C-alpha positions as CSV (number, residue, x, y, z in Angstrom):
1,X,-62.6,80.8,-63.8
2,X,-66.3,81.8,-64.0
3,X,-65.5,85.5,-63.6
4,X,-62.9,85.2,-66.4
5,X,-65.3,83.4,-68.7
6,X,-67.9,86.1,-68.2
7,X,-65.5,88.7,-69.5
8,X,-65.0,86.9,-72.9
9,X,-66.8,87.8,-76.1
10,X,-68.3,85.3,-78.4
11,X,-65.2,84.9,-80.6
12,X,-63.0,84.2,-77.5
13,X,-65.5,81.7,-76.1
14,X,-65.6,79.8,-79.4
15,X,-61.8,79.6,-79.5
16,X,-61.8,78.4,-75.9
17,X,-64.4,75.7,-76.7
18,X,-62.2,74.4,-79.5
19,X,-59.2,74.4,-77.3
20,X,-61.0,72.7,-74.4
21,X,-62.1,69.8,-76.7
22,X,-58.5,69.4,-78.1
23,X,-57.1,69.4,-74.5
24,X,-59.6,66.7,-73.5
25,X,-58.7,64.6,-76.4
26,X,-55.0,64.9,-75.7
27,X,-55.6,64.0,-72.0
28,X,-57.4,60.9,-73.1
29,X,-54.5,60.0,-75.4
30,X,-52.1,60.5,-72.5
31,X,-54.2,58.1,-70.4
32,X,-53.9,55.5,-73.1
33,X,-50.2,56.0,-73.6
34,X,-49.6,55.5,-69.9
35,X,-51.5,52.3,-70.1
36,X,-49.5,51.2,-73.1
37,X,-46.2,51.9,-71.3
38,X,-47.4,49.9,-68.3
39,X,-48.1,47.0,-70.6
40,X,-44.6,47.4,-72.2
41,X,-43.0,47.3,-68.7
42,X,-44.9,44.0,-68.1
43,X,-44.5,42.4,-71.5
44,X,-41.9,39.8,-70.7
45,X,-43.1,36.3,-70.4
46,X,-43.1,35.3,-66.7
47,X,-43.1,31.6,-67.6
48,X,-39.7,31.8,-69.1
49,X,-36.8,31.5,-66.6
50,X,-36.2,29.7,-63.4
51,X,-39.6,30.4,-61.9
52,X,-41.5,29.8,-65.1
53,X,-43.3,26.6,-64.0
54,X,-44.4,28.3,-60.8
55,X,-45.7,31.4,-62.6
56,X,-47.7,29.2,-65.1
57,X,-49.2,27.2,-62.3
58,X,-50.4,30.3,-60.5
59,X,-51.8,31.7,-63.8
60,X,-49.4,34.6,-64.3
61,X,-49.0,34.2,-68.0
62,X,-48.9,36.5,-71.0
63,X,-52.4,37.3,-72.3
64,X,-53.1,38.9,-75.6
65,X,-55.7,41.6,-75.1
66,X,-55.6,43.1,-78.5
67,X,-55.8,41.6,-82.0
68,X,-53.2,39.6,-83.9
69,X,-49.8,41.3,-83.9
70,X,-50.2,43.1,-80.5
71,X,-47.8,42.2,-77.7
72,X,-48.8,40.1,-74.7
73,X,-49.3,41.5,-71.2
74,X,-48.7,39.8,-67.9
75,X,-52.1,38.9,-66.5
76,X,-51.2,39.8,-62.9
77,X,-50.2,43.4,-63.8
78,X,-53.8,44.4,-64.8
79,X,-55.2,44.7,-61.3
80,X,-52.9,47.3,-59.8
81,X,-53.0,49.7,-62.8
82,X,-56.8,49.5,-62.7
83,X,-56.9,50.5,-59.0
84,X,-54.5,53.4,-59.7
85,X,-56.9,54.6,-62.4
86,X,-59.9,54.2,-60.1
87,X,-61.6,51.9,-62.6
88,X,-62.7,48.3,-62.8
89,X,-60.4,45.7,-64.2
90,X,-62.6,45.0,-67.2
91,X,-62.7,48.7,-68.2
92,X,-58.9,49.0,-67.9
93,X,-58.4,45.8,-69.9
94,X,-60.7,47.1,-72.6
95,X,-58.8,50.4,-72.8
96,X,-55.5,48.6,-72.9
97,X,-56.6,46.3,-75.7
98,X,-57.8,49.3,-77.7
99,X,-54.6,51.3,-77.4
100,X,-52.4,48.3,-78.3
101,X,-54.6,47.8,-81.4
102,X,-54.2,51.4,-82.3
103,X,-50.5,51.4,-81.8
104,X,-49.7,48.2,-83.5
105,X,-52.5,47.6,-86.0
106,X,-54.0,51.0,-86.8
107,X,-51.0,53.3,-86.7
108,X,-52.4,55.8,-89.3
109,X,-55.6,56.3,-87.3
110,X,-53.5,56.5,-84.1
111,X,-51.4,59.3,-85.5
112,X,-54.5,61.4,-86.3
113,X,-55.9,60.7,-82.8
114,X,-52.6,61.7,-81.1
115,X,-52.7,65.1,-82.9
116,X,-56.0,65.9,-81.0
117,X,-58.0,66.2,-84.3
118,X,-60.2,63.2,-83.6
119,X,-62.3,61.7,-80.8
120,X,-60.5,58.9,-78.9
121,X,-63.7,57.0,-78.3
122,X,-64.4,56.7,-82.0
123,X,-60.9,55.3,-82.7
124,X,-61.4,52.8,-79.8
125,X,-64.7,51.7,-81.4
126,X,-62.9,51.1,-84.7
127,X,-60.2,49.1,-82.9
128,X,-62.8,46.9,-81.3
129,X,-64.7,46.5,-84.6
130,X,-61.6,45.3,-86.4
131,X,-59.9,43.3,-83.7
132,X,-60.9,39.9,-85.3
133,X,-59.1,40.7,-88.6
134,X,-55.7,39.2,-89.3
135,X,-52.8,41.6,-89.0
136,X,-52.2,41.4,-92.7
137,X,-55.7,42.6,-93.6
138,X,-56.5,45.3,-90.9
139,X,-54.5,47.9,-92.9
140,X,-57.5,48.3,-95.2
141,X,-59.6,49.6,-92.3
142,X,-56.7,51.7,-91.0
143,X,-56.2,53.6,-94.2
144,X,-59.9,54.3,-94.8
145,X,-60.6,55.4,-91.3
146,X,-57.5,57.6,-91.0
147,X,-58.7,59.6,-94.1
148,X,-62.1,60.5,-92.5
149,X,-61.9,60.3,-88.7
150,X,-60.8,64.0,-88.4
151,X,-63.4,65.3,-90.9
152,X,-66.6,63.3,-90.4
153,X,-69.1,62.8,-87.6
154,X,-68.6,59.7,-85.5
155,X,-71.5,57.8,-87.0
156,X,-70.2,58.2,-90.5
157,X,-66.7,57.1,-89.5
158,X,-68.0,53.9,-87.9
159,X,-70.1,53.2,-91.0
160,X,-66.9,53.4,-93.1
161,X,-65.1,51.2,-90.7
162,X,-67.9,48.6,-90.7
163,X,-67.9,48.4,-94.5
164,X,-64.1,48.2,-94.7
165,X,-64.1,45.4,-92.1
166,X,-66.3,43.3,-94.4
167,X,-64.2,44.3,-97.4
168,X,-60.9,43.4,-95.7
169,X,-61.9,39.7,-95.4
170,X,-65.3,38.7,-96.9
171,X,-64.8,35.0,-96.1
172,X,-64.1,35.7,-92.5
173,X,-67.1,37.9,-92.3
174,X,-69.4,35.1,-93.6
175,X,-68.0,32.7,-91.0
176,X,-68.6,35.3,-88.2
177,X,-72.2,35.7,-89.4
178,X,-72.7,32.0,-88.8
179,X,-70.9,32.1,-85.5
180,X,-73.0,35.0,-84.3
181,X,-76.1,32.9,-84.4
182,X,-74.8,31.1,-81.4
183,X,-74.6,34.4,-79.6
184,X,-78.3,35.1,-79.6
185,X,-79.6,36.2,-76.2
186,X,-82.2,38.0,-74.1
187,X,-81.1,40.4,-71.4
188,X,-82.3,43.2,-69.2
189,X,-80.7,46.6,-68.3
190,X,-80.6,48.2,-64.9
191,X,-83.8,49.3,-63.2
192,X,-84.1,53.1,-63.4
193,X,-85.3,55.4,-60.7
194,X,-88.9,55.0,-62.0
195,X,-89.0,51.3,-61.6
196,X,-88.7,50.7,-65.3
197,X,-86.3,48.4,-67.1
198,X,-85.2,47.9,-70.7
199,X,-85.4,44.4,-72.1
200,X,-83.0,43.7,-75.0
201,X,-83.2,40.6,-77.2
202,X,-81.0,39.4,-80.0
203,X,-83.1,36.7,-81.8
204,X,-83.7,35.4,-85.3
205,X,-85.5,37.9,-87.5
206,X,-88.4,35.6,-88.0
207,X,-88.9,35.1,-84.3
208,X,-88.8,38.8,-83.8
209,X,-91.7,39.1,-86.3
210,X,-93.9,36.7,-84.3
211,X,-93.0,38.4,-81.0
212,X,-94.2,41.7,-82.6
213,X,-97.4,40.0,-83.8
214,X,-98.2,38.6,-80.4
215,X,-97.5,41.9,-78.6
216,X,-99.7,43.7,-81.2
217,X,-102.6,41.3,-80.7
218,X,-102.4,41.6,-76.9
219,X,-102.3,45.4,-77.2
220,X,-105.5,45.3,-79.4
221,X,-107.2,43.2,-76.7
222,X,-106.2,45.5,-73.9
223,X,-106.9,48.8,-75.8
224,X,-110.7,49.0,-74.7
225,X,-109.7,48.7,-71.0
226,X,-107.0,51.3,-71.2
227,X,-108.6,54.5,-72.6
228,X,-106.2,57.3,-73.1
229,X,-103.1,55.1,-73.2
230,X,-100.7,55.7,-76.0
231,X,-99.8,53.0,-78.5
232,X,-96.2,52.6,-77.3
233,X,-97.2,52.3,-73.6
234,X,-100.0,49.9,-74.5
235,X,-97.5,47.7,-76.4
236,X,-95.1,47.8,-73.4
237,X,-98.0,46.6,-71.1
238,X,-98.7,43.9,-73.7
239,X,-95.1,42.8,-73.7
240,X,-95.3,42.2,-70.0
241,X,-97.8,39.4,-70.6
242,X,-95.1,37.4,-72.4
243,X,-93.5,36.9,-68.9
244,X,-96.8,35.4,-67.6
245,X,-97.8,32.6,-69.9
246,X,-100.8,31.6,-67.9
247,X,-102.3,35.1,-68.1
248,X,-101.3,35.4,-71.7
249,X,-103.0,32.2,-72.8
250,X,-106.1,33.0,-70.7
251,X,-106.3,36.4,-72.4
252,X,-105.9,35.0,-75.9
253,X,-108.3,32.2,-75.3
254,X,-111.0,34.5,-74.0
255,X,-110.7,36.8,-77.0
256,X,-110.2,34.2,-79.7
257,X,-113.7,34.7,-81.1
258,X,-113.0,38.4,-81.5
259,X,-110.4,37.6,-84.2
260,X,-112.2,34.9,-86.0
261,X,-112.7,35.6,-89.8
262,X,-116.2,36.6,-90.6
263,X,-117.0,38.3,-87.3
264,X,-117.8,42.0,-87.4
265,X,-114.8,44.2,-87.3
266,X,-112.4,41.3,-87.2
267,X,-109.2,40.7,-89.2
268,X,-107.5,37.5,-90.3
269,X,-105.8,36.2,-87.1
270,X,-102.0,36.1,-86.9
271,X,-100.3,32.7,-86.9
272,X,-98.8,33.7,-83.6
273,X,-102.2,34.0,-81.9
274,X,-104.4,31.6,-83.8
275,X,-105.5,28.3,-82.1
276,X,-106.7,25.1,-83.7
277,X,-110.3,24.3,-82.7
278,X,-109.4,21.2,-80.6
279,X,-106.6,23.0,-78.8
280,X,-108.8,26.0,-78.1
281,X,-111.5,23.8,-76.5
282,X,-108.9,22.0,-74.4
283,X,-107.4,25.3,-73.2
284,X,-110.8,26.6,-72.2
285,X,-111.2,23.8,-69.7
286,X,-107.6,23.6,-68.4
287,X,-106.3,25.1,-65.2
288,X,-103.5,27.3,-66.5
289,X,-102.1,28.3,-63.1
290,X,-99.5,25.5,-63.4
291,X,-97.8,27.6,-66.1
292,X,-97.1,30.4,-63.6
293,X,-93.2,30.7,-63.4
294,X,-91.4,30.6,-60.0
295,X,-88.7,32.9,-58.9
296,X,-86.7,33.9,-55.8
297,X,-86.8,37.6,-55.0
298,X,-84.4,39.1,-52.5
299,X,-85.8,42.3,-51.0
300,X,-83.9,44.6,-48.6
301,X,-86.2,46.7,-46.5
302,X,-85.7,48.9,-43.4
303,X,-87.6,47.8,-40.3
304,X,-89.3,51.3,-40.2
305,X,-91.3,50.3,-43.2
306,X,-93.1,47.6,-41.2
307,X,-94.5,50.3,-38.9
308,X,-96.0,52.3,-41.8
309,X,-93.1,54.7,-42.4
310,X,-92.4,55.8,-46.0
311,X,-89.6,53.6,-47.2
312,X,-87.8,52.4,-50.3
313,X,-87.0,48.7,-50.8
314,X,-84.0,47.5,-52.7
315,X,-84.8,44.5,-54.8
316,X,-81.8,42.5,-56.0
317,X,-81.7,42.5,-59.8
318,X,-84.3,45.3,-60.0
319,X,-82.9,48.1,-57.9
320,X,-84.7,50.5,-55.6
321,X,-88.5,50.5,-55.5
322,X,-91.2,52.2,-53.4
323,X,-93.4,49.9,-51.3
324,X,-96.3,50.6,-53.7
325,X,-94.3,49.3,-56.6
326,X,-93.3,46.2,-54.6
327,X,-96.9,45.5,-53.7
328,X,-97.8,45.8,-57.4
329,X,-95.0,43.4,-58.4
330,X,-96.0,40.8,-55.9
331,X,-99.7,41.3,-56.1
332,X,-100.5,38.5,-58.5
333,X,-98.1,35.9,-57.0
334,X,-98.3,33.1,-54.5
335,X,-95.7,34.1,-51.9
336,X,-93.4,32.1,-49.6
337,X,-91.7,34.5,-47.2
338,X,-88.4,33.5,-45.7
339,X,-87.2,34.7,-42.3
340,X,-85.5,38.1,-42.1
341,X,-81.7,37.8,-41.4
342,X,-80.2,39.7,-38.5
343,X,-76.9,40.9,-39.8
344,X,-75.7,42.1,-36.4
345,X,-75.1,38.5,-35.4
346,X,-71.8,36.7,-35.8
347,X,-71.7,33.5,-37.9
348,X,-68.7,31.2,-37.5
349,X,-67.6,27.8,-38.9
350,X,-64.9,25.4,-37.7
351,X,-64.2,24.3,-41.4
352,X,-62.3,26.0,-44.2
353,X,-65.4,25.9,-46.4
354,X,-68.1,28.6,-46.1
355,X,-71.5,27.1,-45.2
356,X,-74.5,28.5,-47.1
357,X,-75.8,30.5,-44.1
358,X,-72.4,32.3,-43.9
359,X,-72.4,33.0,-47.6
360,X,-75.8,34.6,-47.3
361,X,-74.8,36.6,-44.3
362,X,-71.6,37.9,-45.9
363,X,-73.2,38.7,-49.2
364,X,-76.0,40.7,-47.6
365,X,-73.4,42.6,-45.6
366,X,-71.1,43.5,-48.5
367,X,-73.5,43.6,-51.4
368,X,-71.1,41.9,-53.7
369,X,-67.4,41.6,-54.7
370,X,-65.2,43.4,-52.2
371,X,-62.4,44.1,-54.6
372,X,-61.7,47.9,-54.8
373,X,-63.9,49.6,-57.4
374,X,-65.6,46.2,-58.3
375,X,-68.7,46.6,-60.3
376,X,-70.3,43.2,-59.8
377,X,-73.1,42.6,-57.4
378,X,-73.6,39.0,-58.5
379,X,-74.1,36.2,-56.0
380,X,-72.0,33.9,-58.2
381,X,-68.6,34.6,-56.5
382,X,-65.9,32.9,-54.5
383,X,-66.0,33.3,-50.7
384,X,-62.5,34.3,-49.6
385,X,-60.7,34.5,-46.3
386,X,-59.2,38.1,-46.3
387,X,-56.8,36.9,-43.6
388,X,-55.6,33.6,-45.1
389,X,-56.9,30.4,-43.5
390,X,-54.2,28.4,-41.6
391,X,-54.5,24.7,-40.9
392,X,-52.9,25.1,-37.5
393,X,-55.0,28.2,-36.5
394,X,-57.8,28.3,-34.0
395,X,-60.6,26.1,-35.4
396,X,-63.5,28.5,-34.6
397,X,-61.8,31.8,-35.3
398,X,-60.8,31.7,-39.0
399,X,-64.0,31.1,-41.0
400,X,-66.9,33.4,-40.1
401,X,-68.5,36.7,-40.8
402,X,-65.5,38.4,-39.2
403,X,-63.1,37.0,-41.9
404,X,-65.0,36.5,-45.1
405,X,-65.6,38.4,-48.3
406,X,-67.0,37.6,-51.8
407,X,-64.6,37.9,-54.7
408,X,-64.9,37.4,-58.4
409,X,-62.8,34.5,-59.6
410,X,-60.2,36.7,-61.3
411,X,-59.9,39.0,-58.3
412,X,-59.7,36.0,-56.0
413,X,-56.8,34.6,-58.0
414,X,-54.9,37.9,-58.0
415,X,-55.4,38.3,-54.3
416,X,-54.0,34.8,-53.7
417,X,-51.1,34.8,-56.1
418,X,-50.3,38.4,-57.3
419,X,-49.1,40.1,-54.2
420,X,-52.3,41.9,-53.1
421,X,-52.9,41.9,-49.3
422,X,-56.3,42.4,-47.6
423,X,-57.8,42.2,-44.2
424,X,-61.4,42.5,-42.9
425,X,-61.4,45.4,-40.4
426,X,-65.0,45.6,-39.3
427,X,-68.4,44.4,-40.5
428,X,-68.4,44.7,-44.3
429,X,-65.1,46.8,-44.1
430,X,-61.9,45.7,-45.8
431,X,-58.5,47.2,-46.3
432,X,-56.3,46.5,-49.4
433,X,-52.6,47.0,-50.1
434,X,-51.3,46.5,-53.6
435,X,-47.9,45.2,-54.6
436,X,-46.5,48.7,-55.2
437,X,-48.0,50.1,-52.0
438,X,-51.3,51.7,-53.0
439,X,-53.9,51.4,-50.2
440,X,-57.7,51.3,-50.3
441,X,-60.6,50.9,-47.9
442,X,-63.8,49.2,-49.2
443,X,-66.9,49.5,-47.0
444,X,-70.6,50.5,-47.2
445,X,-69.5,53.9,-48.6
446,X,-67.7,52.3,-51.6
447,X,-64.0,52.4,-52.4
448,X,-61.6,55.2,-51.3
449,X,-57.9,55.6,-51.5
450,X,-56.1,56.1,-48.2
451,X,-52.6,56.9,-46.9
452,X,-50.5,53.8,-47.5
453,X,-49.1,54.1,-44.0
454,X,-52.6,54.0,-42.5
455,X,-53.4,51.1,-44.7
456,X,-50.4,49.2,-43.5
457,X,-51.3,49.9,-39.9
458,X,-54.9,48.7,-40.4
459,X,-53.6,45.6,-42.2
460,X,-51.0,44.7,-39.5
461,X,-53.0,45.6,-36.4
462,X,-53.2,42.8,-33.8
463,X,-56.0,40.2,-34.3
464,X,-59.3,41.6,-33.1
465,X,-58.2,45.2,-33.4
466,X,-59.9,47.4,-36.1
467,X,-58.4,50.8,-36.7
468,X,-60.3,53.9,-38.0
469,X,-58.4,57.0,-39.0
470,X,-60.1,60.4,-39.1
């Protein structure tokens, strides 16, 4: 292909670029159409018929993923199509919701997208933006977007969609504005390779002003001790003080006189950082260490690091970090160190329930949900017996690190009731077989698809025998 491309002139390359983009768009359309057909095949209500009560009790009911007017989909069908696509269930569910909206609620926009003239991801964004609208009103958005999606840049298309969503039902928009106030939050992104993390907050506009004022004041105090530091970096350092209220108050109290009116070079203090005289005096004589927050930090570190070797620690919730960064993180804290766990040992229990020591052992071995292609590394999971627990089985051979795995609640329900089979076949190694015969192995290397015959052999091997195929 490279040799062929090198022989093309500019005009031919431009034509090929246009064709490649159209082919990509059509491939994305095909992916969505396959999803939609899978939904159509699984659109009958499993709770209607002789086994209806059983299906409802197990949770296999019709769920409406898209907006009003889209057909329901059997909940249990989502797991297998997600595995076939090599994606997480949430990503597949979102894609299915979008294509159902496009087909049933935004048909004019969908027709343009199917022609390859528009970006699929823009159409999906419009579907999500308009999902809350009643079926009778969403046509206002569809007509407007269909006129521009093939001719305008994505940002402009989304601006048109946003305006039309409000225009379609102004009363509903006002109600959603009020409801969104209950969705305020503060969150943090993933730690990058440099040990930095993005903090995102959705708060009242007035509170945001005072956060800005506090950060700006702390940055002004820190500026003389950080020569050569840019304004943005200085404000980022100042923002970190918000997480350490004892240090923040100490800093502000020590520099209160700097901001008093009438002092040389001073400015009127912000309401966010000004102290009444009596409170200021009390703070100056108070031990502020009690305000220091407490936290539990889980650090994974190779034993070679203890002997001075270069090493990288993995900090749960933060990501990888060199030892120097870890020392900086913990430098100002009062530490309580818990014993290191030896994951080579076997932990067993005579009960059905998983004791906390076993949960800790299993989580540290697997690193999170053992469902194929699972994205969650949360500790808030169910602890499952891959080989189902039997009341009449050996009391000390069913619950233990040899037969335990963390599963998200939805994945746990599907594994129990939707025809998925699994088995633990080594430390932190699991095999899965789906209802239609797809096979996967999940281990420390991630998820990979395997020959179904091999998967069945691993699954059905005698107790205590773990098979590895090369």
